[in-house]
All heavy atoms as a GROMACS GRO file, in nm:
protein
  529
    1MET      N    1   0.081  -0.119   0.000
    1MET     CA    2   0.000   0.000   0.000
    1MET      C    3   0.086   0.126   0.000
    1MET      O    4   0.052   0.224  -0.064
    1MET     CB    5  -0.093  -0.001   0.121
    1MET     CG    6  -0.182   0.118   0.125
    1MET     SD    7  -0.322   0.083   0.228
    1MET     CE    8  -0.373   0.245   0.264
    2VAL      N    9   0.196   0.122   0.069
    2VAL     CA   10   0.285   0.238   0.076
    2VAL      C   11   0.343   0.272  -0.062
    2VAL      O   12   0.342   0.389  -0.100
    2VAL     CB   13   0.396   0.218   0.181
    2VAL    CG1   14   0.496   0.330   0.178
    2VAL    CG2   15   0.333   0.206   0.320
    3PRO      N   16   0.392   0.173  -0.140
    3PRO     CA   17   0.442   0.209  -0.273
    3PRO      C   18   0.336   0.273  -0.362
    3PRO      O   19   0.365   0.368  -0.436
    3PRO     CB   20   0.490   0.076  -0.332
    3PRO     CG   21   0.518  -0.008  -0.215
    3PRO     CD   22   0.418   0.033  -0.110
    4ALA      N   23   0.213   0.226  -0.353
    4ALA     CA   24   0.105   0.285  -0.432
    4ALA      C   25   0.079   0.429  -0.389
    4ALA      O   26   0.056   0.516  -0.474
    4ALA     CB   27  -0.021   0.201  -0.419
    5ALA      N   28   0.082   0.455  -0.261
    5ALA     CA   29   0.061   0.590  -0.212
    5ALA      C   30   0.173   0.684  -0.256
    5ALA      O   31   0.149   0.801  -0.289
    5ALA     CB   32   0.049   0.590  -0.059
    6ILE      N   33   0.295   0.631  -0.260
    6ILE     CA   34   0.409   0.711  -0.306
    6ILE      C   35   0.393   0.746  -0.454
    6ILE      O   36   0.412   0.861  -0.494
    6ILE     CB   37   0.541   0.638  -0.280
    6ILE    CG1   38   0.567   0.630  -0.129
    6ILE    CG2   39   0.657   0.706  -0.351
    6ILE    CD1   40   0.682   0.541  -0.090
    7VAL      N   41   0.356   0.649  -0.535
    7VAL     CA   42   0.336   0.673  -0.678
    7VAL      C   43   0.223   0.773  -0.698
    7VAL      O   44   0.232   0.864  -0.782
    7VAL     CB   45   0.307   0.541  -0.753
    7VAL    CG1   46   0.260   0.566  -0.895
    7VAL    CG2   47   0.430   0.452  -0.753
    8TYR      N   48   0.117   0.760  -0.622
    8TYR     CA   49   0.003   0.851  -0.631
    8TYR      C   50   0.045   0.994  -0.596
    8TYR      O   51   0.011   1.089  -0.666
    8TYR     CB   52  -0.106   0.801  -0.537
    8TYR     CG   53  -0.241   0.862  -0.559
    8TYR    CD1   54  -0.317   0.831  -0.671
    8TYR    CD2   55  -0.294   0.952  -0.468
    8TYR    CE1   56  -0.442   0.886  -0.690
    8TYR    CE2   57  -0.419   1.007  -0.487
    8TYR     CZ   58  -0.492   0.974  -0.599
    8TYR     OH   59  -0.615   1.029  -0.618
    9ALA      N   60   0.121   1.008  -0.487
    9ALA     CA   61   0.166   1.141  -0.445
    9ALA      C   62   0.261   1.202  -0.548
    9ALA      O   63   0.251   1.322  -0.579
    9ALA     CB   64   0.235   1.131  -0.309
   10VAL      N   65   0.351   1.122  -0.602
   10VAL     CA   66   0.444   1.171  -0.705
   10VAL      C   67   0.366   1.218  -0.828
   10VAL      O   68   0.396   1.322  -0.887
   10VAL     CB   69   0.548   1.063  -0.742
   10VAL    CG1   70   0.624   1.100  -0.868
   10VAL    CG2   71   0.644   1.041  -0.626
   11ALA      N   72   0.264   1.142  -0.867
   11ALA     CA   73   0.183   1.181  -0.984
   11ALA      C   74   0.112   1.313  -0.959
   11ALA      O   75   0.106   1.398  -1.049
   11ALA     CB   76   0.082   1.071  -1.016
   12LEU      N   77   0.060   1.334  -0.839
   12LEU     CA   78  -0.007   1.460  -0.808
   12LEU      C   79   0.091   1.577  -0.806
   12LEU      O   80   0.062   1.685  -0.859
   12LEU     CB   81  -0.081   1.450  -0.675
   12LEU     CG   82  -0.209   1.369  -0.676
   12LEU    CD1   83  -0.267   1.356  -0.536
   12LEU    CD2   84  -0.312   1.428  -0.770
   13VAL      N   85   0.207   1.556  -0.746
   13VAL     CA   86   0.308   1.663  -0.742
   13VAL      C   87   0.359   1.695  -0.881
   13VAL      O   88   0.372   1.812  -0.920
   13VAL     CB   89   0.424   1.623  -0.647
   13VAL    CG1   90   0.540   1.718  -0.659
   13VAL    CG2   91   0.375   1.616  -0.504
   14TRP      N   92   0.386   1.592  -0.959
   14TRP     CA   93   0.437   1.610  -1.094
   14TRP      C   94   0.336   1.683  -1.183
   14TRP      O   95   0.371   1.775  -1.256
   14TRP     CB   96   0.472   1.475  -1.154
   14TRP     CG   97   0.555   1.478  -1.279
   14TRP    CD1   98   0.589   1.586  -1.353
   14TRP    CD2   99   0.613   1.367  -1.343
   14TRP    NE1  100   0.664   1.549  -1.460
   14TRP    CE2  101   0.681   1.414  -1.456
   14TRP    CE3  102   0.613   1.231  -1.317
   14TRP    CZ2  103   0.749   1.330  -1.543
   14TRP    CZ3  104   0.682   1.148  -1.404
   14TRP    CH2  105   0.749   1.197  -1.514
   15SER      N  106   0.209   1.642  -1.174
   15SER     CA  107   0.108   1.710  -1.255
   15SER      C  108   0.091   1.855  -1.208
   15SER      O  109   0.068   1.943  -1.290
   15SER     CB  110  -0.025   1.635  -1.250
   15SER     OG  111  -0.074   1.630  -1.118
   16GLY      N  112   0.104   1.880  -1.079
   16GLY     CA  113   0.098   2.017  -1.028
   16GLY      C  114   0.212   2.101  -1.080
   16GLY      O  115   0.195   2.219  -1.113
   17ALA      N  116   0.330   2.041  -1.089
   17ALA     CA  117   0.447   2.112  -1.143
   17ALA      C  118   0.428   2.146  -1.291
   17ALA      O  119   0.483   2.244  -1.341
   17ALA     CB  120   0.573   2.028  -1.124
   18GLU      N  121   0.350   2.066  -1.361
   18GLU     CA  122   0.323   2.090  -1.503
   18GLU      C  123   0.204   2.184  -1.524
   18GLU      O  124   0.165   2.210  -1.638
   18GLU     CB  125   0.297   1.958  -1.575
   18GLU     CG  126   0.418   1.866  -1.582
   18GLU     CD  127   0.529   1.923  -1.670
   18GLU    OE1  128   0.499   1.986  -1.773
   18GLU    OE2  129   0.646   1.906  -1.633
   19GLY      N  130   0.145   2.231  -1.415
   19GLY     CA  131   0.034   2.325  -1.425
   19GLY      C  132  -0.103   2.260  -1.433
   19GLY      O  133  -0.202   2.326  -1.467
   20ILE      N  134  -0.112   2.132  -1.404
   20ILE     CA  135  -0.241   2.061  -1.406
   20ILE      C  136  -0.292   2.055  -1.263
   20ILE      O  137  -0.224   2.005  -1.174
   20ILE     CB  138  -0.224   1.920  -1.464
   20ILE    CG1  139  -0.164   1.926  -1.604
   20ILE    CG2  140  -0.357   1.846  -1.466
   20ILE    CD1  141  -0.121   1.791  -1.658
   21SER      N  142  -0.413   2.104  -1.241
   21SER     CA  143  -0.467   2.109  -1.106
   21SER      C  144  -0.499   1.968  -1.054
   21SER      O  145  -0.532   1.878  -1.131
   21SER     CB  146  -0.594   2.195  -1.101
   21SER     OG  147  -0.700   2.129  -1.165
   22ALA      N  148  -0.489   1.951  -0.923
   22ALA     CA  149  -0.520   1.822  -0.861
   22ALA      C  150  -0.666   1.786  -0.884
   22ALA      O  151  -0.700   1.668  -0.899
   22ALA     CB  152  -0.487   1.826  -0.712
   23LYS      N  153  -0.754   1.886  -0.890
   23LYS     CA  154  -0.896   1.861  -0.913
   23LYS      C  155  -0.916   1.794  -1.048
   23LYS      O  156  -0.996   1.701  -1.062
   23LYS     CB  157  -0.973   1.992  -0.906
   23LYS     CG  158  -1.122   1.977  -0.924
   23LYS     CD  159  -1.192   2.112  -0.916
   23LYS     CE  160  -1.340   2.094  -0.940
   23LYS     NZ  161  -1.410   2.222  -0.940
   24LEU      N  162  -0.842   1.839  -1.149
   24LEU     CA  163  -0.853   1.781  -1.282
   24LEU      C  164  -0.796   1.640  -1.286
   24LEU      O  165  -0.849   1.551  -1.352
   24LEU     CB  166  -0.783   1.870  -1.384
   24LEU     CG  167  -0.801   1.833  -1.530
   24LEU    CD1  168  -0.948   1.838  -1.569
   24LEU    CD2  169  -0.722   1.928  -1.618
   25VAL      N  170  -0.689   1.616  -1.211
   25VAL     CA  171  -0.628   1.484  -1.207
   25VAL      C  172  -0.719   1.383  -1.138
   25VAL      O  173  -0.730   1.268  -1.181
   25VAL     CB  174  -0.490   1.489  -1.135
   25VAL    CG1  175  -0.432   1.350  -1.115
   25VAL    CG2  176  -0.393   1.576  -1.212
   26LEU      N  177  -0.786   1.426  -1.034
   26LEU     CA  178  -0.869   1.335  -0.956
   26LEU      C  179  -1.007   1.313  -1.016
   26LEU      O  180  -1.076   1.220  -0.979
   26LEU     CB  181  -0.884   1.388  -0.813
   26LEU     CG  182  -0.753   1.397  -0.735
   26LEU    CD1  183  -0.776   1.466  -0.603
   26LEU    CD2  184  -0.692   1.261  -0.716
   27LYS      N  185  -1.047   1.399  -1.110
   27LYS     CA  186  -1.180   1.389  -1.170
   27LYS      C  187  -1.183   1.272  -1.268
   27LYS      O  188  -1.084   1.238  -1.331
   27LYS     CB  189  -1.213   1.518  -1.244
   27LYS     CG  190  -1.358   1.527  -1.285
   27LYS     CD  191  -1.387   1.645  -1.376
   27LYS     CE  192  -1.363   1.778  -1.314
   27LYS     NZ  193  -1.410   1.889  -1.399
   28ASP      N  194  -1.299   1.211  -1.279
   28ASP     CA  195  -1.319   1.102  -1.374
   28ASP      C  196  -1.302   1.155  -1.516
   28ASP      O  197  -1.347   1.265  -1.549
   28ASP     CB  198  -1.460   1.044  -1.357
   28ASP     CG  199  -1.486   0.925  -1.445
   28ASP    OD1  200  -1.391   0.853  -1.478
   28ASP    OD2  201  -1.603   0.904  -1.480
   29LEU      N  202  -1.235   1.078  -1.601
   29LEU     CA  203  -1.208   1.120  -1.738
   29LEU      C  204  -1.336   1.144  -1.817
   29LEU      O  205  -1.343   1.236  -1.899
   29LEU     CB  206  -1.121   1.017  -1.809
   29LEU     CG  207  -1.068   1.056  -1.946
   29LEU    CD1  208  -0.985   1.183  -1.938
   29LEU    CD2  209  -0.987   0.944  -2.005
   30ALA      N  210  -1.438   1.064  -1.792
   30ALA     CA  211  -1.566   1.084  -1.862
   30ALA      C  212  -1.627   1.219  -1.828
   30ALA      O  213  -1.688   1.284  -1.913
   30ALA     CB  214  -1.663   0.971  -1.828
   31GLN      N  215  -1.609   1.266  -1.705
   31GLN     CA  216  -1.659   1.398  -1.667
   31GLN      C  217  -1.580   1.507  -1.737
   31GLN      O  218  -1.636   1.608  -1.781
   31GLN     CB  219  -1.649   1.419  -1.516
   31GLN     CG  220  -1.747   1.340  -1.436
   31GLN     CD  221  -1.726   1.363  -1.288
   31GLN    OE1  222  -1.615   1.389  -1.243
   31GLN    NE2  223  -1.833   1.352  -1.211
   32SER      N  224  -1.449   1.489  -1.744
   32SER     CA  225  -1.364   1.590  -1.807
   32SER      C  226  -1.394   1.604  -1.956
   32SER      O  227  -1.388   1.713  -2.010
   32SER     CB  228  -1.216   1.553  -1.790
   32SER     OG  229  -1.183   1.549  -1.654
   33CYS      N  230  -1.426   1.495  -2.021
   33CYS     CA  231  -1.452   1.496  -2.166
   33CYS      C  232  -1.599   1.515  -2.199
   33CYS      O  233  -1.636   1.513  -2.315
   33CYS     CB  234  -1.403   1.365  -2.227
   33CYS     SG  235  -1.227   1.340  -2.209
   34LYS      N  236  -1.683   1.528  -2.096
   34LYS     CA  237  -1.829   1.542  -2.114
   34LYS      C  238  -1.885   1.426  -2.197
   34LYS      O  239  -1.965   1.445  -2.288
   34LYS     CB  240  -1.863   1.676  -2.175
   34LYS     CG  241  -1.828   1.793  -2.085
   34LYS     CD  242  -1.872   1.923  -2.144
   34LYS     CE  243  -1.848   2.043  -2.060
   34LYS     NZ  244  -1.750   2.052  -1.965
   35ALA      N  245  -1.838   1.307  -2.166
   35ALA     CA  246  -1.883   1.186  -2.236
   35ALA      C  247  -2.010   1.133  -2.170
   35ALA      O  248  -2.039   1.164  -2.053
   35ALA     CB  249  -1.775   1.079  -2.230
   36PRO      N  250  -2.088   1.053  -2.242
   36PRO     CA  251  -2.207   0.991  -2.181
   36PRO      C  252  -2.168   0.902  -2.062
   36PRO      O  253  -2.054   0.856  -2.052
   36PRO     CB  254  -2.265   0.906  -2.294
   36PRO     CG  255  -2.205   0.959  -2.418
   36PRO     CD  256  -2.075   1.020  -2.382
   37LEU      N  257  -2.264   0.879  -1.975
   37LEU     CA  258  -2.238   0.808  -1.850
   37LEU      C  259  -2.176   0.670  -1.869
   37LEU      O  260  -2.081   0.635  -1.801
   37LEU     CB  261  -2.369   0.796  -1.771
   37LEU     CG  262  -2.359   0.725  -1.637
   37LEU    CD1  263  -2.270   0.805  -1.543
   37LEU    CD2  264  -2.496   0.707  -1.577
   38GLY      N  265  -2.225   0.592  -1.963
   38GLY     CA  266  -2.178   0.454  -1.977
   38GLY      C  267  -2.053   0.436  -2.061
   38GLY      O  268  -2.000   0.327  -2.071
   39GLU      N  269  -2.003   0.544  -2.120
   39GLU     CA  270  -1.886   0.532  -2.207
   39GLU      C  271  -1.763   0.493  -2.126
   39GLU      O  272  -1.731   0.555  -2.025
   39GLU     CB  273  -1.861   0.663  -2.280
   39GLU     CG  274  -1.760   0.650  -2.391
   39GLU     CD  275  -1.762   0.773  -2.480
   39GLU    OE1  276  -1.870   0.821  -2.514
   39GLU    OE2  277  -1.653   0.818  -2.514
   40GLY      N  278  -1.695   0.389  -2.170
   40GLY     CA  279  -1.576   0.341  -2.100
   40GLY      C  280  -1.608   0.250  -1.983
   40GLY      O  281  -1.519   0.213  -1.908
   41PHE      N  282  -1.734   0.212  -1.966
   41PHE     CA  283  -1.774   0.131  -1.852
   41PHE      C  284  -1.705  -0.005  -1.853
   41PHE      O  285  -1.650  -0.049  -1.751
   41PHE     CB  286  -1.926   0.114  -1.850
   41PHE     CG  287  -1.974   0.022  -1.741
   41PHE    CD1  288  -1.975   0.064  -1.610
   41PHE    CD2  289  -2.018  -0.106  -1.771
   41PHE    CE1  290  -2.018  -0.020  -1.509
   41PHE    CE2  291  -2.061  -0.190  -1.670
   41PHE     CZ  292  -2.062  -0.147  -1.540
   42LEU      N  293  -1.706  -0.073  -1.968
   42LEU     CA  294  -1.644  -0.207  -1.974
   42LEU      C  295  -1.495  -0.200  -1.950
   42LEU      O  296  -1.437  -0.288  -1.886
   42LEU     CB  297  -1.675  -0.273  -2.108
   42LEU     CG  298  -1.820  -0.317  -2.127
   42LEU    CD1  299  -1.839  -0.377  -2.265
   42LEU    CD2  300  -1.863  -0.413  -2.020
   43SER      N  301  -1.432  -0.096  -2.000
   43SER     CA  302  -1.289  -0.080  -1.975
   43SER      C  303  -1.262  -0.062  -1.826
   43SER      O  304  -1.168  -0.120  -1.771
   43SER     CB  305  -1.238   0.040  -2.052
   43SER     OG  306  -1.102   0.062  -2.025
   44SER      N  307  -1.344   0.016  -1.760
   44SER     CA  308  -1.328   0.038  -1.616
   44SER      C  309  -1.351  -0.090  -1.537
   44SER      O  310  -1.279  -0.119  -1.442
   44SER     CB  311  -1.424   0.146  -1.567
   44SER     OG  312  -1.394   0.268  -1.628
   45VAL      N  313  -1.451  -0.167  -1.576
   45VAL     CA  314  -1.478  -0.294  -1.507
   45VAL      C  315  -1.361  -0.391  -1.527
   45VAL      O  316  -1.317  -0.456  -1.432
   45VAL     CB  317  -1.611  -0.356  -1.557
   45VAL    CG1  318  -1.627  -0.498  -1.506
   45VAL    CG2  319  -1.728  -0.271  -1.512
   46GLY      N  320  -1.309  -0.396  -1.649
   46GLY     CA  321  -1.193  -0.483  -1.674
   46GLY      C  322  -1.073  -0.442  -1.591
   46GLY      O  323  -1.002  -0.526  -1.534
   47TYR      N  324  -1.050  -0.313  -1.580
   47TYR     CA  325  -0.940  -0.260  -1.499
   47TYR      C  326  -0.958  -0.299  -1.353
   47TYR      O  327  -0.863  -0.343  -1.287
   47TYR     CB  328  -0.939  -0.107  -1.517
   47TYR     CG  329  -0.840  -0.033  -1.435
   47TYR    CD1  330  -0.705  -0.039  -1.463
   47TYR    CD2  331  -0.882   0.046  -1.327
   47TYR    CE1  332  -0.614   0.033  -1.387
   47TYR    CE2  333  -0.792   0.116  -1.252
   47TYR     CZ  334  -0.657   0.110  -1.282
   47TYR     OH  335  -0.567   0.178  -1.208
   48LEU      N  336  -1.079  -0.285  -1.301
   48LEU     CA  337  -1.106  -0.322  -1.163
   48LEU      C  338  -1.089  -0.472  -1.140
   48LEU      O  339  -1.039  -0.514  -1.035
   48LEU     CB  340  -1.246  -0.278  -1.122
   48LEU     CG  341  -1.267  -0.128  -1.113
   48LEU    CD1  342  -1.415  -0.096  -1.090
   48LEU    CD2  343  -1.183  -0.069  -1.002
   49LEU      N  344  -1.129  -0.554  -1.237
   49LEU     CA  345  -1.111  -0.699  -1.223
   49LEU      C  346  -0.964  -0.737  -1.222
   49LEU      O  347  -0.922  -0.825  -1.146
   49LEU     CB  348  -1.186  -0.772  -1.334
   49LEU     CG  349  -1.339  -0.770  -1.323
   49LEU    CD1  350  -1.402  -0.832  -1.448
   49LEU    CD2  351  -1.384  -0.841  -1.197
   50TRP      N  352  -0.883  -0.673  -1.306
   50TRP     CA  353  -0.738  -0.700  -1.305
   50TRP      C  354  -0.676  -0.661  -1.171
   50TRP      O  355  -0.592  -0.732  -1.117
   50TRP     CB  356  -0.668  -0.627  -1.419
   50TRP     CG  357  -0.673  -0.700  -1.548
   50TRP    CD1  358  -0.746  -0.667  -1.658
   50TRP    CD2  359  -0.604  -0.821  -1.582
   50TRP    NE1  360  -0.727  -0.759  -1.758
   50TRP    CE2  361  -0.639  -0.854  -1.715
   50TRP    CE3  362  -0.516  -0.904  -1.514
   50TRP    CZ2  363  -0.591  -0.966  -1.778
   50TRP    CZ3  364  -0.467  -1.016  -1.579
   50TRP    CH2  365  -0.504  -1.046  -1.709
   51MET      N  366  -0.718  -0.546  -1.117
   51MET     CA  367  -0.664  -0.504  -0.987
   51MET      C  368  -0.706  -0.600  -0.876
   51MET      O  369  -0.627  -0.633  -0.788
   51MET     CB  370  -0.711  -0.362  -0.953
   51MET     CG  371  -0.643  -0.256  -1.032
   51MET     SD  372  -0.667  -0.088  -0.972
   51MET     CE  373  -0.841  -0.080  -0.944
   52ALA      N  374  -0.830  -0.648  -0.880
   52ALA     CA  375  -0.878  -0.742  -0.779
   52ALA      C  376  -0.801  -0.874  -0.789
   52ALA      O  377  -0.762  -0.931  -0.687
   52ALA     CB  378  -1.028  -0.766  -0.796
   53ALA      N  379  -0.778  -0.922  -0.911
   53ALA     CA  380  -0.704  -1.046  -0.929
   53ALA      C  381  -0.560  -1.032  -0.878
   53ALA      O  382  -0.507  -1.123  -0.813
   53ALA     CB  383  -0.704  -1.086  -1.076
   54ALA      N  384  -0.499  -0.919  -0.905
   54ALA     CA  385  -0.362  -0.896  -0.857
   54ALA      C  386  -0.358  -0.890  -0.705
   54ALA      O  387  -0.267  -0.947  -0.641
   54ALA     CB  388  -0.306  -0.767  -0.916
   55ALA      N  389  -0.456  -0.824  -0.644
   55ALA     CA  390  -0.460  -0.815  -0.498
   55ALA      C  391  -0.479  -0.952  -0.435
   55ALA      O  392  -0.413  -0.986  -0.336
   55ALA     CB  393  -0.573  -0.721  -0.455
   56ILE      N  394  -0.564  -1.033  -0.493
   56ILE     CA  395  -0.587  -1.169  -0.440
   56ILE      C  396  -0.461  -1.253  -0.455
   56ILE      O  397  -0.422  -1.325  -0.362
   56ILE     CB  398  -0.706  -1.235  -0.512
   56ILE    CG1  399  -0.836  -1.164  -0.471
   56ILE    CG2  400  -0.715  -1.384  -0.481
   56ILE    CD1  401  -0.956  -1.200  -0.556
   57ALA      N  402  -0.396  -1.244  -0.570
   57ALA     CA  403  -0.273  -1.322  -0.592
   57ALA      C  404  -0.162  -1.279  -0.497
   57ALA      O  405  -0.091  -1.364  -0.439
   57ALA     CB  406  -0.227  -1.307  -0.737
   58LEU      N  407  -0.145  -1.148  -0.477
   58LEU     CA  408  -0.042  -1.100  -0.384
   58LEU      C  409  -0.074  -1.141  -0.240
   58LEU      O  410   0.017  -1.179  -0.165
   58LEU     CB  411  -0.028  -0.949  -0.395
   58LEU     CG  412   0.038  -0.899  -0.523
   58LEU    CD1  413   0.028  -0.748  -0.532
   58LEU    CD2  414   0.183  -0.943  -0.528
   59PHE      N  415  -0.200  -1.135  -0.202
   59PHE     CA  416  -0.238  -1.177  -0.068
   59PHE      C  417  -0.212  -1.326  -0.048
   59PHE      O  418  -0.156  -1.368   0.053
   59PHE     CB  419  -0.385  -1.145  -0.041
   59PHE     CG  420  -0.433  -1.194   0.092
   59PHE    CD1  421  -0.399  -1.126   0.208
   59PHE    CD2  422  -0.509  -1.309   0.103
   59PHE    CE1  423  -0.441  -1.171   0.332
   59PHE    CE2  424  -0.552  -1.355   0.226
   59PHE     CZ  425  -0.517  -1.286   0.341
   60ALA      N  426  -0.252  -1.407  -0.146
   60ALA     CA  427  -0.232  -1.552  -0.135
   60ALA      C  428  -0.083  -1.586  -0.130
   60ALA      O  429  -0.041  -1.673  -0.054
   60ALA     CB  430  -0.300  -1.623  -0.251
   61ALA      N  431  -0.003  -1.516  -0.209
   61ALA     CA  432   0.141  -1.541  -0.208
   61ALA      C  433   0.203  -1.498  -0.076
   61ALA      O  434   0.292  -1.566  -0.023
   61ALA     CB  435   0.208  -1.469  -0.324
   62SER      N  436   0.157  -1.386  -0.018
   62SER     CA  437   0.214  -1.340   0.107
   62SER      C  438   0.176  -1.427   0.225
   62SER      O  439   0.247  -1.432   0.325
   62SER     CB  440   0.173  -1.195   0.134
   62SER     OG  441   0.035  -1.189   0.164
   63THR      N  442   0.064  -1.498   0.215
   63THR     CA  443   0.024  -1.589   0.323
   63THR      C  444   0.068  -1.733   0.296
   63THR      O  445   0.024  -1.824   0.364
   63THR     CB  446  -0.129  -1.584   0.343
   63THR    OG1  447  -0.193  -1.620   0.221
   63THR    CG2  448  -0.175  -1.447   0.387
   64ARG      N  449   0.152  -1.751   0.196
   64ARG     CA  450   0.209  -1.881   0.160
   64ARG      C  451   0.104  -1.982   0.114
   64ARG      O  452   0.124  -2.101   0.126
   64ARG     CB  453   0.289  -1.940   0.275
   64ARG     CG  454   0.400  -1.853   0.326
   64ARG     CD  455   0.521  -1.875   0.246
   64ARG     NE  456   0.632  -1.800   0.307
   64ARG     CZ  457   0.734  -1.761   0.240
   64ARG    NH1  458   0.744  -1.791   0.113
   64ARG    NH2  459   0.829  -1.694   0.297
   65GLN      N  460  -0.008  -1.934   0.062
   65GLN     CA  461  -0.108  -2.024   0.007
   65GLN      C  462  -0.073  -2.064  -0.136
   65GLN      O  463  -0.124  -2.161  -0.188
   65GLN     CB  464  -0.246  -1.961   0.013
   65GLN     CG  465  -0.295  -1.943   0.154
   65GLN     CD  466  -0.433  -1.882   0.161
   65GLN    OE1  467  -0.504  -1.879   0.062
   65GLN    NE2  468  -0.470  -1.833   0.277
   66ILE      N  469   0.015  -1.985  -0.200
   66ILE     CA  470   0.067  -2.017  -0.332
   66ILE      C  471   0.217  -2.036  -0.315
   66ILE      O  472   0.286  -1.945  -0.271
   66ILE     CB  473   0.039  -1.904  -0.432
   66ILE    CG1  474  -0.109  -1.881  -0.449
   66ILE    CG2  475   0.104  -1.934  -0.566
   66ILE    CD1  476  -0.144  -1.763  -0.536
   67GLN      N  477   0.267  -2.155  -0.349
   67GLN     CA  478   0.408  -2.182  -0.325
   67GLN      C  479   0.483  -2.224  -0.451
   67GLN      O  480   0.594  -2.272  -0.444
   67GLN     CB  481   0.423  -2.289  -0.220
   67GLN     CG  482   0.368  -2.245  -0.085
   67GLN     CD  483   0.386  -2.351   0.020
   67GLN    OE1  484   0.436  -2.459  -0.006
   67GLN    NE2  485   0.343  -2.319   0.141
   68GLY      N  486   0.426  -2.212  -0.566
   68GLY     CA  487   0.494  -2.250  -0.689
   68GLY      C  488   0.463  -2.394  -0.726
   68GLY      O  489   0.389  -2.464  -0.657
   69SER      N  490   0.523  -2.438  -0.833
   69SER     CA  491   0.496  -2.572  -0.881
   69SER      C  492   0.570  -2.678  -0.798
   69SER      O  493   0.661  -2.646  -0.721
   69SER     CB  494   0.537  -2.585  -1.027
   69SER     OG  495   0.677  -2.577  -1.038
   70VAL      N  496   0.534  -2.801  -0.817
   70VAL     CA  497   0.596  -2.912  -0.744
   70VAL      C  498   0.743  -2.925  -0.782
   70VAL      O  499   0.826  -2.963  -0.700
   70VAL     CB  500   0.519  -3.043  -0.774
   70VAL    CG1  501   0.585  -3.162  -0.706
   70VAL    CG2  502   0.374  -3.030  -0.729
   71LEU      N  503   0.778  -2.889  -0.904
   71LEU     CA  504   0.916  -2.900  -0.949
   71LEU      C  505   1.009  -2.805  -0.876
   71LEU      O  506   1.129  -2.833  -0.863
   71LEU     CB  507   0.924  -2.871  -1.101
   71LEU     CG  508   0.845  -2.967  -1.190
   71LEU    CD1  509   0.850  -2.918  -1.333
   71LEU    CD2  510   0.901  -3.106  -1.178
   72ASN      N  511   0.960  -2.696  -0.826
   72ASN     CA  512   1.044  -2.596  -0.758
   72ASN      C  513   1.060  -2.623  -0.609
   72ASN      O  514   1.134  -2.554  -0.542
   72ASN     CB  515   0.985  -2.456  -0.776
   72ASN     CG  516   0.991  -2.410  -0.920
   72ASN    OD1  517   1.079  -2.452  -0.993
   72ASN    ND2  518   0.899  -2.324  -0.959
   73ARG      N  519   0.992  -2.722  -0.554
   73ARG     CA  520   1.000  -2.747  -0.410
   73ARG      C  521   1.114  -2.834  -0.372
   73ARG      O  522   1.174  -2.911  -0.418
   73ARG     CB  523   0.869  -2.811  -0.362
   73ARG     CG  524   0.756  -2.714  -0.370
   73ARG     CD  525   0.633  -2.772  -0.310
   73ARG     NE  526   0.520  -2.691  -0.355
   73ARG     CZ  527   0.397  -2.725  -0.342
   73ARG    NH1  528   0.364  -2.836  -0.285
   73ARG    NH2  529   0.302  -2.648  -0.384
   0.00000   0.00000   0.00000
């Protein structure tokens, strides 16, 4: 969680240095582009599913529930 927070903070500082307000960075892209409500919905769901799968895999690996193949033991 700490590395993600660091990357997030760096992105906000960097965009601020380039003259982009934090409000614009934090706003949903569909709002910024005045796009219809459902535009990009499937892409967002796919993104969330990939993040959930990564979180589950990292959690399982950190609790030693995933230990690699039988050949590596």
